[in-house]
N, C-alpha and C positions, 0 to 999 in steps of 0.2 A: 504494500500500500504506500502511495506517495502522499506525503504531507506538504502543504504549501504555506508560505508566509502570506498574511493578509494585510493589505493596506486598507485601513478603515478611515475614510475621509469624514472629518467631523468639524471642519473649520467653517467660517462664515463666507457668504458671498461678498463680492466687492461692494455691492449695494444691498442694504437691508430690504428683503422682499416683503410684500404685503402681509403674508402670513405671520412673519416674525414681528412686524410692526404692530399687528393687531393683538397678538398674544403676549407681547413684551413691550408695551408702549413706553415704559420707563427705562428701557435698555438695561435691564438688570442682568441679562444673560449675554455672554460673549458671542454665542452662536446658537442657532436653532437646535443643534444637537444637545444643548443643555436645558432646553425647556422641560419643566416637570410634566411627566406623562404617566398617569396611573401609578403614582407613588415613587417614581425614580426618573432620573434624567433620560431623555429620549434615546440617547446613544447607548445607554446601558441595556436596553431591550435587544439591540443588535449584538452587543458584546456577549450577552448571556447565551445566545444561539451559537455564536462562533466558538465560545468556550466549550460547548457540549460536543462539537463536531470532532470526530477522530481524524479528520482530514486536515485540520488546521495545525500548523507548526507553531506559529506565534502571531499575535495580533499587534500590529503597529498602528498607533493613532497619529494621524496627520491633521494638524489644525488646532489642537488643544495642547495646553501644558498640563503637567501633572497637578499643578496647583489650582487649576480651573474648577475641578470637581473631584469628589471622592468616588472614583470609578473602580469597580471590582473586576479582577481578572488578571490573567497572565499577559500584562500589557507592557508595551514599550512606546514611549512618546518620542516621535521624530520631530526635531525642531524645524518648523517651517513657518513662513509668514502666514498667519491665519487668513488673511484676505488676498493671498496670492492666487494666480490662475491655477486651474486644475493641472495643466501641464507642468507648471513650475513645481507643484507638489509631487507629481510623479517623479520628476528628475531629482528632487531633494530626497525623496524616499529611497530611490535606487542608489544615489550617492551615499546615503547613510548606511545602507546594507553593505555596500562595497567597502566602506571605511571600517566595518566590523568583520571584514573578510568573509562575508556571506554572499554567495553567488548562486542564487536560485535559477533554475531553468525558466520558471514562470512565477508570476505573482497574481494572487487573487485581489481584485478590487471590489470593495463594496462601500456603502454609504450609511450615514448615521440615522437617516430619516425613514427607515422601513421597519417600524416596530412590529408589523404584522408578519414578517418573515418567520417561517417555522424551521425547526431543525430538519424535518423531513424534506422540505423544499430546498434548503441549502445543500443538504447531502445529495439530493438528486442531481444537482449541478456538479458537485464535486466528484461523484461517482463516474460521470461521463468523462471528466478530465483525466481520469486515470489512463485513458487511451489516447490522450491528445498531447503527449509530450512532443516537443518540436514545433508546436503551433505557435503563431504569433498573437492571435486574437481569437477568443471564443466568447460569445455573448449569450447570456440567458435571456430568453423572451417568454412572455406569458400570453396565451390566447386571450383576447379581449373579453370574450364571453365568460371566461372563468372569473375574471376580475369583477365584471359587472354583476354576475350572479351573487358573488359574495359581498360586494360593496356597491350597492346601487348608486347610480349617478356619479361614478368614479371620475369621469371627465379626463380619462387618459388619452394621449395622442396615439392613434391607431395606424398601423401600417398594413395595407392590404397586399398580401403576396400569395398568388394562387388562391387556394381555398382557405388560407389563413388570414384572420384579422389579429394582428400581433401588437403587443405593447412591449417596449424595451424594458427589460428588468434591470434592477440595480445590482447585479452581480456580473462580473466579467473577469477575463483571464488574459493577462498580457505577458509577453516575453520581454526581457530586458532589451533585446534588439529592437522591438517595437517602440519602446520608450526612447532609446538612443536615436533611432532613425526617423521616428514618426512625428516630429514636432508639428509640422504643418497639418497633418491629418488629425492629430489629437486636439489641437487648438480649434480647428474648424468644426470638428464634431462636437466639441464642448460648447461652442457658441450656438451651433444649430440646435443642439439638445435643449438649450434654454428657450428656444423659440417653439419647441414642441411641434416641429413640422417635418413629417416624413418626406414630403415633396422637396424640401430644401436639401435633405440628405441625398436624395436621388440626383438632384441637380449637381451637387458637389462631386459625387462619384462619376456622374456623366461627363465631367470635364476631361476624363481620361478615355480616349477612344477605344482602348482594349476592352472596356466594359460595355460598350454600346449595345451589343447584341443581347446581352442579358438585361440591361436596363430597359431596352425597348419591350422585352417580354413582360417586364413588371408593369410598364405603362399600359400595355395591351391586355393586362390581366390574364396572361397565359403562363406566367412564370411559376416555377416551383420554388420551394425554399432553397433547394440546392442551386437553382439558377442565381438566386440573390447572393449566395455565398461565393459562387464562382465569379460573379461580376465584381464583388468586393476584392477577391484575391487577385484578379487580373488588374484591377485599377491600381492596387497598392503593392503588388509584387510581394505578397505575404501568404502565409498559410492560415486560414481562418475557418471558423465554423459557428453555427448557431445551435443552441440547445433549447428545445421546447420544454418548459416547466409548467407544472400545474399548481403552483403555490401563488394564490392571489397577492399575498403580502410582498412578494419579490417585485411585483409590477406596480405596487401602489405606494409611491413615496409621498412625503408630506411637503407639498410645494405650493399648491394653489389655495386660495382662501376657501375655507370649509373642509380641507383635507384633515385637519386636526380632529374635528368632531367625527368625521367618517371613520377615521382609523381608531379613534377611541372606542367607538361602538363596536367595530370589528374585532379589535384585540380583546375587549371585555368578553365577547362571545366565544372566541376560540380558546382563550385562557380561562374561561369560566370564572370571571371576576364579577362579583356581585356589586 
């Protein structure tokens, strides 16, 4: 069994978003990850799942200092600028590991605002990765209907690929090579992700002619999920894959106004909290 280091992103956005402004008007909390959520900081819910997984080597927190909160777990805090770009944090995290003479083949990336993620859902992703050594990028995605059935009016951005309506999950798998070489791609995808637009993603990939045949199939609604993967691989000269997951919590982050209440209701239900 292969264990992986996990980068858990818990810092703040460069601009405070509406959700945090509403739930923390007095700016008591450094980041959304520290908002109280059903009796503990939001990020602790994610840490607790990662701690239980046998596939996790160690959890590295990016964006918080140890003094910011009393978080429990086998944690190591990587010093990064809390309001830096996502890519700058990837680079800082990788540089930190190398300074400790840690050279993983791949790194798991996840985020602090998915308190509904379950151990079963996370392990479903991790089990697939056991056969993905040598890959540069693997993304977990969740069928939109699974999220909507569990969390009505979820308002997630949906990508239509063949017979699938998919929501990007907040778990992914990156190689150090992808971080070293993929600055343009990572920065672009980070900016596009904030816009919650799948069409913008296709336009970005479509700038690379090698991907056009597969991108056209997506626009024509005849593509398979494998067509999308091949198009991505051709565009960026990498080895990639997508994993279908059935955990609504992995596809439901706390980003839009109203997400806090929706996730609070959902987590109370699955954790049987009265």
